[in-house]
Kinemage of the C-alpha trace (Angstrom):
@kinemage 1
@onewidth
@group {chain A} dominant
@subgroup {mainchain}
@vectorlist {calphas} color= white
{ca unk a 1} P 100.287 70.119 -12.910
{ca unk a 2} L 99.058 71.401 -16.021
{ca unk a 3} L 102.283 71.021 -18.307
{ca unk a 4} L 102.444 67.615 -17.247
{ca unk a 5} L 98.679 66.699 -18.543
{ca unk a 6} L 99.806 68.747 -21.763
{ca unk a 7} L 102.813 66.615 -22.242
{ca unk a 8} L 100.660 63.411 -21.639
{ca unk a 9} L 98.493 64.287 -24.317
{ca unk a 10} L 100.336 65.376 -26.576
{ca unk a 11} L 102.049 62.037 -26.642
{ca unk a 12} L 98.805 59.980 -27.226
{ca unk a 13} L 97.967 62.568 -29.798
{ca unk a 14} L 100.965 62.481 -31.311
{ca unk a 15} L 100.746 58.572 -30.626
{ca unk a 16} L 97.269 58.475 -32.400
{ca unk a 17} L 99.059 60.825 -35.270
{ca unk a 18} L 101.537 57.849 -36.437
{ca unk a 19} L 98.595 55.145 -35.731
{ca unk a 20} L 96.369 57.175 -38.518
{ca unk a 21} L 99.002 57.487 -40.782
{ca unk a 22} L 99.704 53.771 -41.224
{ca unk a 23} L 96.209 53.328 -41.418
{ca unk a 24} L 96.159 55.905 -44.779
{ca unk a 25} L 99.116 54.073 -46.052
{ca unk a 26} L 98.241 50.822 -45.756
{ca unk a 27} L 94.638 51.189 -46.068
{ca unk a 28} L 92.790 48.662 -48.306
{ca unk a 29} L 90.334 50.835 -49.353
{ca unk a 30} L 89.437 54.223 -50.427
{ca unk a 31} L 86.971 54.546 -47.849
{ca unk a 32} L 89.700 53.602 -45.457
{ca unk a 33} L 91.867 56.062 -46.279
{ca unk a 34} L 88.924 59.381 -46.348
{ca unk a 35} L 88.106 57.954 -42.972
{ca unk a 36} L 91.743 57.892 -41.921
{ca unk a 37} L 92.264 61.533 -43.068
{ca unk a 38} L 88.925 62.375 -41.752
{ca unk a 39} L 90.509 61.171 -38.271
{ca unk a 40} L 93.984 63.227 -38.858
{ca unk a 41} L 91.922 66.441 -39.224
{ca unk a 42} L 90.347 65.363 -35.634
{ca unk a 43} L 93.768 64.820 -34.207
{ca unk a 44} L 95.312 68.494 -35.906
{ca unk a 45} L 92.519 70.290 -34.437
{ca unk a 46} L 93.269 68.668 -30.805
{ca unk a 47} L 96.980 69.455 -31.391
{ca unk a 48} L 95.753 72.812 -31.983
{ca unk a 49} L 93.728 72.944 -28.642
{ca unk a 50} L 95.957 71.598 -26.701
{ca unk a 51} L 98.818 74.399 -28.366
{ca unk a 52} L 95.713 77.128 -27.217
{ca unk a 53} L 95.602 75.882 -23.681
{ca unk a 54} L 99.542 75.379 -23.553
{ca unk a 55} L 100.325 78.914 -24.643
{ca unk a 56} L 96.926 80.292 -22.782
{ca unk a 57} L 95.399 81.818 -25.710
{ca unk a 58} L 91.864 81.678 -27.634
{ca unk a 59} L 93.517 82.600 -30.982
{ca unk a 60} L 94.280 78.734 -31.249
{ca unk a 61} L 90.973 78.316 -30.491
{ca unk a 62} L 89.413 79.985 -33.585
{ca unk a 63} L 91.945 78.448 -35.893
{ca unk a 64} L 90.462 75.163 -34.796
{ca unk a 65} L 86.991 76.123 -35.363
{ca unk a 66} L 88.387 76.842 -39.146
{ca unk a 67} L 89.801 73.822 -39.712
{ca unk a 68} L 87.130 71.974 -38.486
{ca unk a 69} L 84.790 73.382 -41.024
{ca unk a 70} L 87.333 72.911 -43.832
{ca unk a 71} L 88.135 69.334 -42.793
{ca unk a 72} L 84.171 68.919 -42.720
{ca unk a 73} L 83.738 70.400 -45.866
{ca unk a 74} L 86.583 68.157 -47.258
{ca unk a 75} L 85.477 65.052 -45.634
{ca unk a 76} L 82.215 65.496 -47.329
{ca unk a 77} L 83.788 66.742 -50.313
{ca unk a 78} L 85.619 63.069 -50.802
{ca unk a 79} L 82.645 61.144 -49.961
{ca unk a 80} L 80.557 62.669 -52.644
{ca unk a 81} L 83.784 61.823 -55.330
{ca unk a 82} L 83.405 58.265 -54.408
{ca unk a 83} L 80.006 57.943 -53.985
{ca unk a 84} L 79.025 59.515 -57.692
{ca unk a 85} L 82.379 59.832 -59.614
{ca unk a 86} L 82.040 64.204 -59.538
{ca unk a 87} L 81.740 66.928 -56.658
{ca unk a 88} L 79.774 69.264 -58.711
{ca unk a 89} L 76.890 68.210 -60.116
């Protein structure tokens, strides 16, 4: 039963990734592309957590936490760059 749920969730996340990649390629603005990159980070975290559930190990959850922290910092850096033109003042 859990394997069926994991397969359905994996398919849904992969579909979401494809739609987000479309938004990343076609996005009319740079802000839309930054938002698409942030969404890709969230979807990748979901795939990592799904892999942790499928394999039954906690190592994937720690990797997801690290990836979330790096994703947050890069999103903030992209936004600062778009607003001010530089990241470090």
